[in-house]
C-alpha positions in Angstrom: 0.0 0.0 0.0 1.6 3.3 -1.0 0.2 5.2 2.0 1.8 2.7 4.4 5.1 2.9 2.7 5.1 6.7 2.9 4.4 6.5 6.6 7.2 4.1 7.3 9.7 6.3 5.4 8.5 9.3 7.4 9.0 7.4 10.7 12.5 6.3 9.5 13.4 9.9 8.8 12.1 11.1 12.3 13.8 8.2 14.3 17.4 9.3 14.0 16.5 12.9 14.9 14.6 11.6 18.0 17.4 9.3 19.0 20.0 12.0 18.6 18.0 14.3 20.8 17.7 11.5 23.4 21.4 11.1 23.4 22.1 14.8 24.0 19.5 15.2 26.8 21.4 13.2 29.4 24.6 15.1 28.8 22.8 18.5 29.2 21.0 17.2 32.3 24.3 15.9 33.8 26.0 19.2 33.2 23.3 21.2 35.0 23.1 18.6 37.7 26.8 19.0 38.5 26.4 22.8 38.7 23.5 22.4 41.0 25.5 20.0 43.3 28.3 22.5 43.5 25.9 25.4 44.2 24.1 23.5 47.0 27.4 22.4 48.5 28.5 26.0 49.0 25.0 27.0 50.2 25.2 24.5 53.0 28.9 24.5 53.7 29.7 28.2 53.0 28.1 29.7 56.2 29.7 27.1 58.4 33.1 27.6 56.8 32.8 31.4 57.0 31.8 31.2 60.7 34.6 28.7 61.5 37.1 31.1 59.9 35.8 34.3 61.5 35.2 32.9 65.0 37.8 30.2 65.3 40.8 30.5 63.0 41.1 34.3 62.9 41.0 34.5 66.8 43.5 31.7 67.1 45.9 33.4 64.7 45.4 36.8 66.4 46.0 35.2 69.8 49.3 33.8 68.6 50.2 37.2 67.2 49.3 38.9 70.5 51.6 36.5 72.4 54.7 38.3 71.0 53.5 41.8 72.1 53.0 43.7 75.3 49.2 43.8 75.1 47.8 45.4 78.3 44.1 46.4 77.8 44.4 46.4 74.0 44.1 43.9 71.1 46.2 46.0 68.7 49.5 46.4 70.5 52.7 47.9 69.0 55.4 47.1 71.6 57.0 43.9 70.4 58.6 41.8 73.2 59.4 38.5 71.4 59.4 35.5 73.7 59.3 37.4 77.0 55.6 36.5 77.5 56.4 32.8 77.1 59.3 33.1 79.5 57.2 34.9 82.1 54.4 32.2 81.8 56.8 29.3 82.3 58.4 31.0 85.3 55.0 31.8 86.9 54.3 29.5 89.8 50.5 30.0 89.4 50.6 28.7 85.8 52.6 25.6 86.7 50.3 25.0 89.7 47.4 25.1 87.2 49.0 22.4 85.2 49.4 20.4 88.3 45.7 20.9 89.0 45.0 19.5 85.5 47.1 16.4 86.2 45.1 15.7 89.4 41.9 16.3 87.6 43.0 13.9 84.8 44.1 11.3 87.3 40.5 11.3 88.7 38.3 11.8 85.7 39.9 9.8 82.9 39.8 6.3 84.6 36.5 7.0 86.3 34.8 8.0 83.1 36.4 5.2 81.2 35.3 2.5 83.7 31.7 3.9 84.1 31.0 4.4 80.4 32.4 1.0 79.5 30.3 -0.6 82.3 27.1 1.2 81.1 27.8 0.1 77.5 28.3 -3.5 78.5 25.0 -3.5 80.5 23.0 -1.7 77.8 24.4 -4.0 75.1 23.2 -7.1 77.0 19.6 -5.9 77.2 17.1 -7.7 75.0 14.3 -5.2 75.6 14.2 -1.4 76.0 17.8 -1.0 74.8 17.0 2.2 73.0 15.2 3.6 76.1 18.2 3.0 78.4 20.6 4.3 75.8 18.7 7.5 75.6 18.4 7.8 79.4 22.1 7.5 80.0 22.9 9.8 77.0 20.5 12.5 78.0 22.9 14.3 80.5 25.2 15.1 77.5 22.6 17.6 76.3 22.7 19.4 79.6 24.7 22.7 79.9 27.9 22.5 82.0 26.9 25.7 83.7 23.4 24.5 84.6 24.8 21.1 85.9 27.5 22.9 88.0 24.9 25.2 89.6 22.6 22.2 90.4 25.6 20.4 92.0 26.6 23.5 93.9 23.3 24.8 95.2 21.2 21.6 95.5 23.3 18.5 95.9 26.6 19.6 97.5 25.4 22.8 99.2 27.4 23.4 102.3 24.4 24.2 104.5 21.9 21.8 106.0 19.4 21.7 103.1 21.9 20.3 100.6 21.1 16.8 99.5 24.5 15.3 100.4 24.5 16.9 103.9 20.9 15.7 104.4 21.9 12.2 103.7 24.9 12.5 106.1 22.5 13.9 108.7 20.4 10.7 108.6 23.5 8.8 109.8 24.4 11.3 112.4 27.4 12.7 110.6 28.4 16.4 110.7 27.8 18.7 107.8 30.5 19.3 105.3 31.4 22.4 103.5 32.1 20.6 100.2 33.5 23.4 98.1 35.5 25.3 100.7 37.1 22.4 102.6 40.7 21.8 101.5 41.8 19.3 104.1 40.5 16.8 103.0 39.9 18.3 99.6 36.2 17.4 99.2 35.8 19.8 96.3 37.3 17.2 94.1 34.4 14.9 94.7 32.0 17.6 93.5 34.0 18.5 90.4 34.6 14.9 89.3 31.0 13.8 89.9 29.5 16.6 87.9 31.9 16.0 84.9 31.3 12.2 85.2 27.5 12.7 85.1 27.8 15.0 82.1 30.1 13.0 79.8 29.7 9.3 80.7 26.8 8.9 78.3 28.7 10.2 75.3 31.5 7.7 75.8 29.0 5.0 76.5 27.6 5.4 73.0 31.2 5.2 71.6 31.7 1.9 73.4 28.3 0.6 72.3 29.3 1.2 68.7 32.5 -0.7 69.3 30.7 -3.6 70.9 28.2 -3.9 68.1 31.1 -4.2 65.6 32.4 -7.4 67.3 31.5 -10.4 65.3 29.2 -12.9 67.2 31.3 -15.7 65.7 34.2 -14.9 68.1 31.9 -15.5 71.1 30.6 -18.7 69.5 34.2 -19.9 69.0 35.0 -19.0 72.6 32.1 -21.0 73.8 33.1 -24.0 71.8 36.6 -23.8 73.2 35.2 -23.8 76.7 35.5 -20.2 77.7 33.3 -19.2 80.6 30.9 -16.3 80.1 31.8 -13.2 82.1 35.3 -12.0 83.0 37.1 -14.6 80.9 35.3 -13.7 77.7 35.5 -10.0 78.4 39.3 -10.2 79.1 40.3 -12.3 76.1 37.7 -11.3 73.4 35.6 -8.1 74.2 38.3 -5.9 75.7 41.0 -6.6 72.9 38.4 -6.0 70.2 37.6 -2.6 71.8 41.2 -1.4 71.5 40.7 1.2 68.8 37.6 2.6 70.6 39.5 2.7 73.9 42.3 4.7 72.4 39.9 7.2 71.0 38.1 7.5 74.3 41.3 8.1 76.3 42.5 10.7 73.8 39.2 12.6 74.0 39.1 12.4 77.8 42.6 13.8 78.2 41.9 16.6 75.7 38.6 17.5 77.4 40.3 17.5 80.8 42.8 20.1 79.5 39.8 22.2 78.4 38.0 22.1 81.7 36.6 25.5 82.7 32.8 25.7 83.2 32.5 23.3 86.1 35.5 24.7 87.9 34.5 28.3 87.5 30.8 27.9 88.3 31.4 25.6 91.3 34.2 27.4 93.1 33.9 31.1 92.2 31.6 33.4 94.2 31.2 37.1 94.9 34.7 37.2 96.4 36.3 35.7 93.3 38.0 32.4 92.7 39.8 30.6 95.5 43.6 30.0 95.1 43.2 26.2 95.0 41.9 23.9 92.2 42.6 26.5 89.4 43.0 24.7 86.1 44.9 26.3 83.2 41.9 27.9 81.4 40.6 29.5 84.6 44.1 30.9 85.3 44.4 32.2 81.7 40.9 33.7 82.0 41.9 35.8 85.0 45.2 36.7 83.4 43.7 37.9 80.2 40.4 39.3 81.4 41.0 40.0 85.1 42.2 43.2 86.7 45.4 43.4 84.8 43.9 42.4 81.4 47.3 41.3 80.1 46.2 39.8 76.7 49.7 39.2 75.6 50.6 37.1 78.6 47.3 35.2 78.4 47.8 34.5 74.7 51.2 33.2 75.4 49.8 30.8 78.0 47.1 29.7 75.6 49.7 28.9 72.9 51.7 26.9 75.5 48.6 25.0 76.5 47.7 24.3 72.9 51.2 23.0 72.3 51.1 20.8 75.4 47.7 19.3 74.2 49.2 18.6 70.8 52.3 16.9 72.2 50.3 14.8 74.7 47.9 13.8 71.9 50.7 12.7 69.6 52.6 10.9 72.3 49.4 9.0 73.3 48.6 8.2 69.7 52.1 6.8 69.2 52.0 4.9 72.5 48.7 3.3 71.8 49.6 2.6 68.2 46.8 4.7 66.7 46.6 4.3 63.0 48.8 1.2 63.0 47.5 -1.8 61.1 46.5 -4.6 63.4 48.0 -8.0 63.0 
């Protein structure tokens, strides 16, 4: 039929055109899609990167710059003093005492948080029901402000007068009241400082340990059971704990770094209308009073901040090398 032949020829002429357009469409769509991805990347990341640069990197660089100048009551000094600020900080007994305070705080808080968070993770991991509920309950204190928690500990739990919870419990047993935050012999204030930090951060490290526990293959425990290993301490010592090595290293590193940065709980627990007491003064509290106190020596405070940052970096690298962080396991 001539009509049908003409129709087939027309379709044959239109088909290459249609196929050519179909081949070009994906290329055009992919080109615009790539542009959109780049645009959306900068829309979401740009404000964060700008804020990080303005409020973190620029102040850090300016602080390092101020540490080489005599900067009393000014952030734009002109009197260059070289390393005199660093020498003065290293010779300052108050600064070295603050580093000793950090060591004492670290000796308390690092093993206590490690043991408590690992114990909580082991208990939650063994639950068959309501695991998500208990995980959320133990993690909830992480969302609490350090300032709010410190004030609760100071004014409600460890208040030095008779209506404090701790003194009320002691009164039930006929014990005398204790001025928890002002007694230095024995130093009861360490109990207050360590417990508030322990309550605030144990849930976070519990979640890290839970993630590590859930990565352990069940076949290891099955093989241990076949070999006659008894559940409990034996399995934990020879299987669970070695498998948590990488998580343990990360937790210890974070705990030490966070101990260096302790400020909120110390300042809000121990300071009052008369100021801050001479004891239990960590590095950041000391630098705060040096840079923003009566003298407002920003150059000296900046030098101390740089020294503290270098100490944190050195301690972190030494710990990482000691624990073999990043090394391939056998």
